[in-house]
N, C-alpha and C positions, 0 to 999 in steps of 0.2 A: 399154741402149745397146750398139751394136755398130758396127764399122767395118771398113774395108778398108785393107790396107797393100800398097803396090806399090813397085817399084824406082824409084830416083831417083839417077842418076849412080852413085857408088860406095857408096851407102847405101840405105836405104828411107825411105818417108815415108807418112803417113796420107793416103789418097786420098779417103776419104769417111767421114762419121760419120752413123749413123742412131740417133735417139732415139725410143723409143716409151714413152709413159706408159700404165700400166695403172691405171685409177682407177675406184673405185666412186662413183657420183654419184646423189643423189636425183633422181627424175624431174622434180621441180619446179625443178631447177637446171640443166636440160639446156642452155638457151640460154647461161647464164653459163659453163658448162664448155666448150662449143664455142667461144665467143668468146675465152676465155682462151688457147686454142691459137693463135688468130690473132695475139695480142699477144706470144707467147713470144719470138720472135726479137728484137723491138725492145727487150725489157726484160731479156734474159738477158745478164749480163756475160761469161759464157764464150762464148756465141755471138758477141757483138760483138767479142771478141778474135780469133776465128779465121775469121770469115765471109768475109774476102777471100782466104783461102788454102786453106781446106778446105771442100768442099761439105758442108752439114749438112741432113739431112731430119728433120723433126719431125712425129710423128704421135701419135695417142692411141687407145687401145683402151678406150673408156668402157663401163662396166657400169652400166646404169640400174637403180637399186634403189628 
């Protein structure tokens, strides 16, 4: 995970969060792995808590084994 911080009035704030999963997945589970990424946002409590105030980009770097 990484993010950006920028100025906000007299303080700073998180302006964007980027999450990248690095996962080894068996070839026969490719469809399930890709589909799980589609559901991440709707089922992640942390994302649901901040989604309206901080842009979050979620991606995956799958290694097919």
